[in-house]
PQR file with spaces between the fields and no chain letter, atoms N, CA, C, O and H, PARSE charges and radii, in Angstrom:
ATOM       1  N    UNK     1       0.844   -1.203    0.005 -0.4000 1.5000
ATOM       2  CA   UNK     1       0.000    0.000    0.007 -0.0000 2.0000
ATOM       3  C    UNK     1       0.879    1.264   -0.007  0.5500 1.7000
ATOM       4  O    UNK     1       0.724    2.149   -0.848 -0.5500 1.4000
ATOM       5  N    UNK     2       1.791    1.305    0.943 -0.4000 1.5000
ATOM       6  CA   UNK     2       2.684    2.477    1.046 -0.0000 2.0000
ATOM       7  C    UNK     2       3.554    2.624   -0.192  0.5500 1.7000
ATOM       8  O    UNK     2       3.830    3.734   -0.647 -0.5500 1.4000
ATOM       9  H    UNK     2       1.917    0.585    1.626  0.4000 1.0000
ATOM      10  N    UNK     3       3.986    1.476   -0.734 -0.4000 1.5000
ATOM      11  CA   UNK     3       4.838    1.475   -1.925 -0.0000 2.0000
ATOM      12  C    UNK     3       4.068    2.029   -3.136  0.5500 1.7000
ATOM      13  O    UNK     3       4.625    2.762   -3.954 -0.5500 1.4000
ATOM      14  H    UNK     3       3.761    0.574   -0.364  0.4000 1.0000
ATOM      15  N    UNK     4       2.783    1.669   -3.236 -0.4000 1.5000
ATOM      16  CA   UNK     4       1.962    2.159   -4.346 -0.0000 2.0000
ATOM      17  C    UNK     4       1.840    3.665   -4.273  0.5500 1.7000
ATOM      18  O    UNK     4       1.938    4.349   -5.292 -0.5500 1.4000
ATOM      19  H    UNK     4       2.331    1.074   -2.572  0.4000 1.0000
ATOM      20  N    UNK     5       1.628    4.185   -3.076 -0.4000 1.5000
ATOM      21  CA   UNK     5       1.491    5.631   -2.875 -0.0000 2.0000
ATOM      22  C    UNK     5       2.775    6.344   -3.262  0.5500 1.7000
ATOM      23  O    UNK     5       2.746    7.378   -3.931 -0.5500 1.4000
ATOM      24  H    UNK     5       1.549    3.629   -2.249  0.4000 1.0000
ATOM      25  N    UNK     6       3.912    5.780   -2.834 -0.4000 1.5000
ATOM      26  CA   UNK     6       5.216    6.348   -3.186 -0.0000 2.0000
ATOM      27  C    UNK     6       5.400    6.374   -4.697  0.5500 1.7000
ATOM      28  O    UNK     6       5.900    7.348   -5.259 -0.5500 1.4000
ATOM      29  H    UNK     6       3.935    4.940   -2.291  0.4000 1.0000
ATOM      30  N    UNK     7       4.991    5.296   -5.340 -0.4000 1.5000
ATOM      31  CA   UNK     7       5.089    5.185   -6.789 -0.0000 2.0000
ATOM      32  C    UNK     7       4.274    6.275   -7.463  0.5500 1.7000
ATOM      33  O    UNK     7       4.740    6.908   -8.411 -0.5500 1.4000
ATOM      34  H    UNK     7       4.585    4.504   -4.884  0.4000 1.0000
ATOM      35  N    UNK     8       3.065    6.495   -6.980 -0.4000 1.5000
ATOM      36  CA   UNK     8       2.183    7.497   -7.571 -0.0000 2.0000
ATOM      37  C    UNK     8       2.774    8.895   -7.424  0.5500 1.7000
ATOM      38  O    UNK     8       2.740    9.690   -8.363 -0.5500 1.4000
ATOM      39  H    UNK     8       2.687    5.981   -6.210  0.4000 1.0000
ATOM      40  N    UNK     9       3.311    9.191   -6.254 -0.4000 1.5000
ATOM      41  CA   UNK     9       3.930   10.499   -6.013 -0.0000 2.0000
ATOM      42  C    UNK     9       5.109   10.697   -6.965  0.5500 1.7000
ATOM      43  O    UNK     9       5.300   11.780   -7.516 -0.5500 1.4000
ATOM      44  H    UNK     9       3.338    8.545   -5.491  0.4000 1.0000
ATOM      45  N    UNK    10       5.893    9.637   -7.148 -0.4000 1.5000
ATOM      46  CA   UNK    10       7.051    9.710   -8.050 -0.0000 2.0000
ATOM      47  C    UNK    10       6.608    9.991   -9.476  0.5500 1.7000
ATOM      48  O    UNK    10       7.201   10.820  -10.165 -0.5500 1.4000
ATOM      49  H    UNK    10       5.738    8.757   -6.700  0.4000 1.0000
ATOM      50  N    UNK    11       5.557    9.293   -9.920 -0.4000 1.5000
ATOM      51  CA   UNK    11       5.069    9.488  -11.289 -0.0000 2.0000
ATOM      52  C    UNK    11       4.501   10.885  -11.480  0.5500 1.7000
ATOM      53  O    UNK    11       4.704   11.495  -12.530 -0.5500 1.4000
ATOM      54  H    UNK    11       5.076    8.619   -9.360  0.4000 1.0000
ATOM      55  N    UNK    12       3.794   11.399  -10.481 -0.4000 1.5000
ATOM      56  CA   UNK    12       3.245   12.759  -10.572 -0.0000 2.0000
ATOM      57  C    UNK    12       4.380   13.777  -10.674  0.5500 1.7000
ATOM      58  O    UNK    12       4.307   14.720  -11.462 -0.5500 1.4000
ATOM      59  H    UNK    12       3.630   10.903   -9.628  0.4000 1.0000
ATOM      60  N    UNK    13       5.420   13.582   -9.878 -0.4000 1.5000
ATOM      61  CA   UNK    13       6.574   14.477   -9.939 -0.0000 2.0000
ATOM      62  C    UNK    13       7.241   14.423  -11.311  0.5500 1.7000
ATOM      63  O    UNK    13       7.613   15.454  -11.871 -0.5500 1.4000
ATOM      64  H    UNK    13       5.479   12.817   -9.238  0.4000 1.0000
ATOM      65  N    UNK    14       7.389   13.212  -11.844 -0.4000 1.5000
ATOM      66  CA   UNK    14       8.004   13.031  -13.149 -0.0000 2.0000
ATOM      67  C    UNK    14       7.176   13.723  -14.233  0.5500 1.7000
ATOM      68  O    UNK    14       7.730   14.378  -15.115 -0.5500 1.4000
ATOM      69  H    UNK    14       7.087   12.374  -11.389  0.4000 1.0000
ATOM      70  N    UNK    15       5.859   13.579  -14.166 -0.4000 1.5000
ATOM      71  CA   UNK    15       4.983   14.222  -15.141 -0.0000 2.0000
ATOM      72  C    UNK    15       5.068   15.741  -15.045  0.5500 1.7000
ATOM      73  O    UNK    15       5.124   16.425  -16.067 -0.5500 1.4000
ATOM      74  H    UNK    15       5.409   13.047  -13.448  0.4000 1.0000
ATOM      75  N    UNK    16       5.077   16.271  -13.824 -0.4000 1.5000
ATOM      76  CA   UNK    16       5.191   17.716  -13.644 -0.0000 2.0000
ATOM      77  C    UNK    16       6.506   18.229  -14.193  0.5500 1.7000
ATOM      78  O    UNK    16       6.557   19.279  -14.833 -0.5500 1.4000
ATOM      79  H    UNK    16       5.031   15.715  -12.994  0.4000 1.0000
ATOM      80  N    UNK    17       7.565   17.486  -13.940 -0.4000 1.5000
ATOM      81  CA   UNK    17       8.888   17.865  -14.429 -0.0000 2.0000
ATOM      82  C    UNK    17       8.916   17.889  -15.954  0.5500 1.7000
ATOM      83  O    UNK    17       9.488   18.796  -16.560 -0.5500 1.4000
ATOM      84  H    UNK    17       7.523   16.633  -13.419  0.4000 1.0000
ATOM      85  N    UNK    18       8.291   16.878  -16.570 -0.4000 1.5000
ATOM      86  CA   UNK    18       8.262   16.786  -18.029 -0.0000 2.0000
ATOM      87  C    UNK    18       7.467   17.958  -18.603  0.5500 1.7000
ATOM      88  O    UNK    18       7.911   18.594  -19.559 -0.5500 1.4000
ATOM      89  H    UNK    18       7.826   16.142  -16.078  0.4000 1.0000
ATOM      90  N    UNK    19       6.311   18.245  -18.036 -0.4000 1.5000
ATOM      91  CA   UNK    19       5.492   19.364  -18.504 -0.0000 2.0000
ATOM      92  C    UNK    19       6.236   20.671  -18.338  0.5500 1.7000
ATOM      93  O    UNK    19       6.195   21.527  -19.222 -0.5500 1.4000
ATOM      94  H    UNK    19       5.951   17.728  -17.259  0.4000 1.0000
ATOM      95  N    UNK    20       6.919   20.834  -17.210 -0.4000 1.5000
ATOM      96  CA   UNK    20       7.680   22.045  -16.946 -0.0000 2.0000
ATOM      97  C    UNK    20       8.786   22.223  -17.988  0.5500 1.7000
ATOM      98  O    UNK    20       9.013   23.329  -18.479 -0.5500 1.4000
ATOM      99  H    UNK    20       6.952   20.139  -16.492  0.4000 1.0000
ATOM     100  N    UNK    21       9.457   21.148  -18.314 -0.4000 1.5000
ATOM     101  CA   UNK    21      10.532   21.195  -19.315 -0.0000 2.0000
ATOM     102  C    UNK    21       9.974   21.559  -20.684  0.5500 1.7000
ATOM     103  O    UNK    21      10.537   22.398  -21.388 -0.5500 1.4000
ATOM     104  H    UNK    21       9.273   20.249  -17.915  0.4000 1.0000
ATOM     105  N    UNK    22       8.862   20.926  -21.062 -0.4000 1.5000
ATOM     106  CA   UNK    22       8.220   21.230  -22.358 -0.0000 2.0000
ATOM     107  C    UNK    22       7.815   22.695  -22.406  0.5500 1.7000
ATOM     108  O    UNK    22       8.027   23.368  -23.414 -0.5500 1.4000
ATOM     109  H    UNK    22       8.405   20.245  -20.490  0.4000 1.0000
ATOM     110  N    UNK    23       7.232   23.189  -21.319 -0.4000 1.5000
ATOM     111  CA   UNK    23       6.786   24.584  -21.266 -0.0000 2.0000
ATOM     112  C    UNK    23       7.968   25.537  -21.401  0.5500 1.7000
ATOM     113  O    UNK    23       7.903   26.505  -22.159 -0.5500 1.4000
ATOM     114  H    UNK    23       7.059   22.642  -20.500  0.4000 1.0000
ATOM     115  N    UNK    24       9.041   25.269  -20.672 -0.4000 1.5000
ATOM     116  CA   UNK    24      10.237   26.128  -20.751 -0.0000 2.0000
ATOM     117  C    UNK    24      10.824   26.120  -22.152  0.5500 1.7000
ATOM     118  O    UNK    24      11.191   27.169  -22.682 -0.5500 1.4000
ATOM     119  H    UNK    24       9.094   24.483  -20.056  0.4000 1.0000
ATOM     120  N    UNK    25      10.912   24.935  -22.755 -0.4000 1.5000
ATOM     121  CA   UNK    25      11.473   24.835  -24.102 -0.0000 2.0000
ATOM     122  C    UNK    25      10.639   25.596  -25.121  0.5500 1.7000
ATOM     123  O    UNK    25      11.189   26.296  -25.971 -0.5500 1.4000
ATOM     124  H    UNK    25      10.613   24.083  -22.324  0.4000 1.0000
ATOM     125  N    UNK    26       9.316   25.468  -25.044 -0.4000 1.5000
ATOM     126  CA   UNK    26       8.459   26.175  -25.987 -0.0000 2.0000
ATOM     127  C    UNK    26       8.525   27.675  -25.749  0.5500 1.7000
ATOM     128  O    UNK    26       8.435   28.457  -26.696 -0.5500 1.4000
ATOM     129  H    UNK    26       8.870   24.899  -24.353  0.4000 1.0000
ATOM     130  N    UNK    27       8.682   28.092  -24.476 -0.4000 1.5000
ATOM     131  CA   UNK    27       8.790   29.510  -24.147 -0.0000 2.0000
ATOM     132  C    UNK    27      10.065   30.091  -24.734  0.5500 1.7000
ATOM     133  O    UNK    27      10.041   31.170  -25.326 -0.5500 1.4000
ATOM     134  H    UNK    27       8.755   27.457  -23.707  0.4000 1.0000
ATOM     135  N    UNK    28      11.173   29.387  -24.575 -0.4000 1.5000
ATOM     136  CA   UNK    28      12.462   29.834  -25.119 -0.0000 2.0000
ATOM     137  C    UNK    28      12.392   29.889  -26.651  0.5500 1.7000
ATOM     138  O    UNK    28      12.886   30.830  -27.272 -0.5500 1.4000
ATOM     139  H    UNK    28      11.192   28.511  -24.094  0.4000 1.0000
ATOM     140  N    UNK    29      11.768   28.862  -27.248 -0.4000 1.5000
ATOM     141  CA   UNK    29      11.608   28.794  -28.704 -0.0000 2.0000
ATOM     142  C    UNK    29      10.807   29.975  -29.220  0.5500 1.7000
ATOM     143  O    UNK    29      11.198   30.616  -30.195 -0.5500 1.4000
ATOM     144  H    UNK    29      11.367   28.098  -26.743  0.4000 1.0000
ATOM     145  N    UNK    30       9.678   30.268  -28.564 -0.4000 1.5000
ATOM     146  CA   UNK    30       8.826   31.393  -28.963 -0.0000 2.0000
ATOM     147  C    UNK    30       9.569   32.716  -28.816  0.5500 1.7000
ATOM     148  O    UNK    30       9.483   33.592  -29.678 -0.5500 1.4000
ATOM     149  H    UNK    30       9.360   29.747  -27.772  0.4000 1.0000
ATOM     150  N    UNK    31      10.304   32.847  -27.701 -0.4000 1.5000
ATOM     151  CA   UNK    31      11.057   34.065  -27.452 -0.0000 2.0000
ATOM     152  C    UNK    31      12.099   34.301  -28.535  0.5500 1.7000
ATOM     153  O    UNK    31      12.279   35.430  -28.991 -0.5500 1.4000
ATOM     154  H    UNK    31      10.374   32.136  -27.001  0.4000 1.0000
ATOM     155  N    UNK    32      12.788   33.240  -28.948 -0.4000 1.5000
ATOM     156  CA   UNK    32      13.824   33.386  -29.972 -0.0000 2.0000
ATOM     157  C    UNK    32      13.212   33.747  -31.314  0.5500 1.7000
ATOM     158  O    UNK    32      13.800   34.516  -32.075 -0.5500 1.4000
ATOM     159  H    UNK    32      12.642   32.322  -28.578  0.4000 1.0000
ATOM     160  N    UNK    33      12.035   33.202  -31.615 -0.4000 1.5000
ATOM     161  CA   UNK    33      11.347   33.561  -32.865 -0.0000 2.0000
ATOM     162  C    UNK    33      10.987   35.049  -32.854  0.5500 1.7000
ATOM     163  O    UNK    33      11.172   35.743  -33.853 -0.5500 1.4000
ATOM     164  H    UNK    33      11.558   32.577  -30.997  0.4000 1.0000
ATOM     165  N    UNK    34      10.474   35.532  -31.725 -0.4000 1.5000
ATOM     166  CA   UNK    34      10.105   36.946  -31.613 -0.0000 2.0000
ATOM     167  C    UNK    34      11.350   37.825  -31.747  0.5500 1.7000
ATOM     168  O    UNK    34      11.313   38.853  -32.423 -0.5500 1.4000
ATOM     169  H    UNK    34      10.324   34.968  -30.914  0.4000 1.0000
ATOM     170  N    UNK    35      12.434   37.431  -31.114 -0.4000 1.5000
ATOM     171  CA   UNK    35      13.686   38.188  -31.222 -0.0000 2.0000
ATOM     172  C    UNK    35      14.160   38.235  -32.674  0.5500 1.7000
ATOM     173  O    UNK    35      14.562   39.287  -33.171 -0.5500 1.4000
ATOM     174  H    UNK    35      12.464   36.596  -30.564  0.4000 1.0000
ATOM     175  N    UNK    36      14.110   37.099  -33.338 -0.4000 1.5000
ATOM     176  CA   UNK    36      14.533   37.030  -34.741 -0.0000 2.0000
ATOM     177  C    UNK    36      13.641   37.915  -35.609  0.5500 1.7000
ATOM     178  O    UNK    36      14.119   38.634  -36.486 -0.5500 1.4000
ATOM     179  H    UNK    36      13.784   36.244  -32.934  0.4000 1.0000
ATOM     180  N    UNK    37      12.332   37.849  -35.346 -0.4000 1.5000
ATOM     181  CA   UNK    37      11.363   38.656  -36.122 -0.0000 2.0000
ATOM     182  C    UNK    37      11.655   40.145  -35.943  0.5500 1.7000
ATOM     183  O    UNK    37      11.676   40.896  -36.919 -0.5500 1.4000
ATOM     184  H    UNK    37      11.944   37.265  -34.633  0.4000 1.0000
ATOM     185  N    UNK    38      11.881   40.572  -34.705 -0.4000 1.5000
ATOM     186  CA   UNK    38      12.191   41.983  -34.444 -0.0000 2.0000
ATOM     187  C    UNK    38      13.492   42.397  -35.124  0.5500 1.7000
ATOM     188  O    UNK    38      13.576   43.469  -35.723 -0.5500 1.4000
ATOM     189  H    UNK    38      11.864   39.963  -33.912  0.4000 1.0000
ATOM     190  N    UNK    39      14.489   41.551  -35.026 -0.4000 1.5000
ATOM     191  CA   UNK    39      15.790   41.810  -35.647 -0.0000 2.0000
ATOM     192  C    UNK    39      15.624   41.924  -37.165  0.5500 1.7000
ATOM     193  O    UNK    39      16.153   42.848  -37.783 -0.5500 1.4000
ATOM     194  H    UNK    39      14.420   40.680  -34.539  0.4000 1.0000
ATOM     195  N    UNK    40      14.899   40.997  -37.752 -0.4000 1.5000
ATOM     196  CA   UNK    40      14.657   40.977  -39.186 -0.0000 2.0000
ATOM     197  C    UNK    40      13.962   42.256  -39.636  0.5500 1.7000
ATOM     198  O    UNK    40      14.364   42.862  -40.629 -0.5500 1.4000
ATOM     199  H    UNK    40      14.469   40.246  -37.250  0.4000 1.0000
ATOM     200  N    UNK    41      12.932   42.668  -38.919 -0.4000 1.5000
ATOM     201  CA   UNK    41      12.184   43.869  -39.287 -0.0000 2.0000
ATOM     202  C    UNK    41      13.004   45.140  -39.089  0.5500 1.7000
ATOM     203  O    UNK    41      12.878   46.097  -39.854 -0.5500 1.4000
ATOM     204  H    UNK    41      12.606   42.176  -38.112  0.4000 1.0000
ATOM     205  N    UNK    42      13.841   45.140  -38.059 -0.4000 1.5000
ATOM     206  CA   UNK    42      14.647   46.327  -37.787 -0.0000 2.0000
ATOM     207  C    UNK    42      15.685   46.545  -38.861  0.5500 1.7000
ATOM     208  O    UNK    42      15.910   47.680  -39.282 -0.5500 1.4000
ATOM     209  H    UNK    42      13.943   44.363  -37.438  0.4000 1.0000
ATOM     210  N    UNK    43      16.329   45.472  -39.317 -0.4000 1.5000
ATOM     211  CA   UNK    43      17.457   45.625  -40.223 -0.0000 2.0000
ATOM     212  C    UNK    43      17.116   45.473  -41.705  0.5500 1.7000
ATOM     213  O    UNK    43      17.959   45.739  -42.562 -0.5500 1.4000
ATOM     214  H    UNK    43      16.146   44.550  -38.974  0.4000 1.0000
ATOM     215  N    UNK    44      15.893   45.050  -42.015 -0.4000 1.5000
ATOM     216  CA   UNK    44      15.492   44.987  -43.420 -0.0000 2.0000
ATOM     217  C    UNK    44      14.537   46.120  -43.734  0.5500 1.7000
ATOM     218  O    UNK    44      14.395   46.517  -44.891 -0.5500 1.4000
ATOM     219  H    UNK    44      15.209   44.834  -41.319  0.4000 1.0000
ATOM     220  N    UNK    45      13.880   46.643  -42.707 -0.4000 1.5000
ATOM     221  CA   UNK    45      12.917   47.748  -42.818 -0.0000 2.0000
ATOM     222  C    UNK    45      11.937   47.576  -43.986  0.5500 1.7000
ATOM     223  O    UNK    45      11.877   48.398  -44.900 -0.5500 1.4000
ATOM     224  H    UNK    45      13.995   46.321  -41.768  0.4000 1.0000
ATOM     225  N    UNK    46      11.183   46.495  -43.924 -0.4000 1.5000
ATOM     226  CA   UNK    46      10.129   46.263  -44.915 -0.0000 2.0000
ATOM     227  C    UNK    46       8.940   47.162  -44.563  0.5500 1.7000
ATOM     228  O    UNK    46       8.479   47.146  -43.422 -0.5500 1.4000
ATOM     229  H    UNK    46      11.231   45.827  -43.182  0.4000 1.0000
ATOM     230  N    UNK    47       8.444   47.935  -45.511 -0.4000 1.5000
ATOM     231  CA   UNK    47       7.332   48.841  -45.208 -0.0000 2.0000
ATOM     232  C    UNK    47       6.041   48.101  -44.851  0.5500 1.7000
ATOM     233  O    UNK    47       5.023   48.735  -44.574 -0.5500 1.4000
ATOM     234  H    UNK    47       8.819   47.948  -46.438  0.4000 1.0000
C-alpha cells in the first residue's frame, strides 16, 4: 500500500517535471522567434 502511494507521487513528480521542461522549451523557442522577427524587421525595414 505504502509502496503504491510512493510510486504514484514519483510518477506525478516526473509528469510535472516533463510538462515544466516542455513549457520552458516552448517559451524559449517562442522568445527566440520573436527576437529574430524583431531583428529581421529592424534591419530589413520592410514597409
